[in-house]
C-alpha positions in Angstrom: 1.9 -5.1 -25.8 2.7 -3.8 -22.1 0.6 -4.2 -19.3 -0.8 -1.0 -19.5 -1.8 -1.4 -22.9 -3.8 -4.5 -22.2 -5.5 -3.2 -19.2 -6.3 -0.2 -21.7 -7.9 -2.8 -24.1 -9.9 -4.6 -21.4 -10.9 -1.1 -19.8 -12.2 -0.2 -23.4 -14.2 -3.6 -24.0 -15.7 -3.3 -20.4 -16.8 0.4 -21.3 -18.6 -1.0 -24.1 -20.5 -3.6 -22.2 -18.2 -6.5 -22.3 -18.6 -7.8 -18.4 -15.9 -10.7 -19.4 -13.3 -8.1 -19.9 -14.1 -6.2 -16.4 -14.1 -9.7 -14.9 -10.5 -10.4 -16.1 -9.3 -7.2 -14.8 -10.7 -8.2 -11.4 -8.8 -11.5 -11.6 -5.5 -9.8 -12.4 -5.8 -7.1 -9.5 -7.9 -9.0 -7.0 -5.0 -10.0 -4.9 -2.9 -7.2 -5.3 -5.7 -5.2 -4.2 -6.5 -7.5 -1.4 -2.8 -7.0 -0.1 -2.9 -3.2 -0.4 -6.3 -3.1 1.5 -5.0 -5.6 4.4 -2.6 -3.1 5.3 -5.5 -0.7 6.4 -7.6 -3.4 7.7 -6.8 -6.1 9.9 -9.7 -8.4 9.7 -9.6 -10.7 6.3 -13.5 -10.8 5.8 -13.7 -7.2 5.7 -10.6 -6.9 3.4 -12.6 -9.1 1.1 -16.0 -7.1 1.6 -13.9 -3.6 0.8 -12.2 -4.9 -2.3 -15.4 -6.4 -3.5 -16.8 -2.7 -2.6 -14.0 -1.2 -4.5 -14.6 -3.2 -7.5 -18.2 -2.3 -7.8 -17.3 1.4 -7.4 -14.6 1.2 -10.1 -17.0 -0.8 -12.3 -19.6 2.0 -11.8 -17.0 4.6 -12.4 -15.6 2.7 -15.3 -17.5 5.0 -18.0 -15.5 8.1 -16.6 -12.0 6.5 -16.6 -10.1 8.4 -19.6 -6.6 6.4 -19.3 -4.8 9.3 -17.8 -3.2 7.0 -15.5 -2.8 3.2 -15.4 -6.0 1.4 -14.5 -4.3 -0.1 -11.5 -3.5 3.3 -10.3 -7.0 4.6 -10.7 -8.0 1.4 -9.1 -5.7 1.6 -5.9 -7.3 5.0 -5.5 -10.5 3.8 -5.4 -9.4 0.9 -2.8 -7.7 3.5 -0.6 -10.7 5.8 -0.4 -13.0 2.9 -0.1 -11.0 1.4 2.7 -10.8 5.0 4.6 -14.6 5.6 4.4 -15.0 2.0 5.7 -12.9 2.7 8.6 -14.3 6.0 9.5 -18.0 4.4 9.2 -16.5 1.7 11.9 -15.1 4.4 13.9 -11.5 3.1 13.3 -8.1 4.6 12.0 -6.1 2.6 9.4 -3.6 0.5 11.1 0.2 -0.3 9.3 2.5 -3.3 9.6 5.9 -3.7 8.3 5.7 -7.6 8.7 6.7 -9.5 5.7 4.4 -12.6 5.0 6.1 -15.6 4.1 5.9 -15.1 0.3 7.9 -11.7 0.8 10.7 -13.5 2.9 11.0 -16.1 0.2 11.7 -12.9 -2.7 13.5 -11.0 0.0 17.3 -10.6 -1.4 18.9 -10.7 2.0 16.4 -13.2 3.6 19.3 -15.9 4.0 20.9 -13.3 6.3 17.6 -12.5 8.0 17.1 -16.3 8.8 20.7 -16.9 10.0 20.3 -14.2 12.8 18.0 -16.0 15.1 19.4 -15.5 18.3 17.0 -14.2 21.1 18.4 -11.0 21.5 18.5 -10.4 17.8 14.7 -11.7 17.7 13.8 -9.1 20.7 15.5 -6.5 19.0 13.8 -7.1 15.5 10.4 -7.0 17.4 11.2 -3.8 19.1 12.3 -2.3 16.1 8.9 -3.4 14.0 6.7 -2.4 17.2 8.5 1.0 17.0 7.8 1.3 13.1 4.3 0.1 13.7 3.5 2.5 16.3 5.1 5.3 14.6 3.4 4.9 11.3 0.0 4.2 13.0 0.8 7.7 14.7 1.5 9.6 11.3 -0.7 12.1 9.9 -2.8 10.0 7.2 -1.3 11.6 4.3 2.2 10.6 5.5 1.1 7.2 6.3 -0.7 6.7 3.1 2.2 7.9 1.1 4.8 5.7 3.0 2.7 2.7 3.0 2.3 3.0 -1.1 6.2 3.6 -1.6 7.7 1.2 1.0 4.9 -1.5 1.3 3.4 -1.5 -2.0 6.4 -0.4 -4.0 4.6 2.1 -6.1 6.4 4.7 -8.1 6.2 8.4 -6.9 4.1 9.1 -10.1 1.7 6.4 -9.4 1.5 7.9 -5.7 1.1 11.3 -6.8 -1.7 9.8 -9.1 -3.7 7.7 -6.4 -3.0 10.4 -3.7 -4.2 13.3 -6.1 -1.4 15.6 -5.5 1.9 16.6 -7.4 5.0 14.5 -7.2 7.0 17.2 -5.0 4.2 16.8 -2.4 4.5 12.9 -2.6 8.3 13.3 -2.2 7.8 15.8 1.0 5.6 13.1 2.5 7.6 10.1 2.1 10.8 12.2 3.5 8.7 13.3 6.6 7.4 9.7 7.2 11.1 8.6 7.0 12.4 11.2 9.4 10.0 10.9 11.9 10.7 6.9 11.8 14.3 7.6 12.1 14.0 9.6 14.8 12.1 7.4 16.8 14.2 4.5 15.9 17.6 6.4 16.8 17.6 5.3 20.8 17.2 1.3 19.5 19.8 1.6 17.0 22.0 4.0 18.7 22.5 6.1 15.7 23.3 9.9 15.8 21.3 12.8 14.3 23.2 13.0 11.4 22.3 9.2 10.3 19.0 8.2 9.3 19.5 4.3 10.1 
């Protein structure tokens, strides 16, 4: 039985009033949702609050969940909307980051090569590239920023992103393409690449 089927069984049990089943879904997805939300909200205490609010909203909306999409896709959409609403209420825009945490670095395939290039020049260039990417992503329109974050940072499929963003897959592909092009344009001077090359 696959992950989606297990989730669906837990959802159905929770819809029948089994609170333990919903708790199992919370335990399963709390870390993933928190990691997603931390890409939008910097303060870890605020992230925890927003994640908790998203789970409460999901629990209240559970009777309307029909299983058209995977549970985590539905939950991610609720989480992102909760984060956006929170940031609007606080008068802030969602920041974005491209920094890897230590866990990402351990599982990153080219991690050894990254660790070997520790010259001051390389570190300065890496920081400039990271800053340029971060600044460019923060300046992107919200739809582009959300699409590229879900794809590149969360690693979600185009189908899942389309469900989360409630738009056709073609729109998701277009948004991700436009976001990548904007980032590539800003990186050209740093990387010395020509217009016909992205990176």
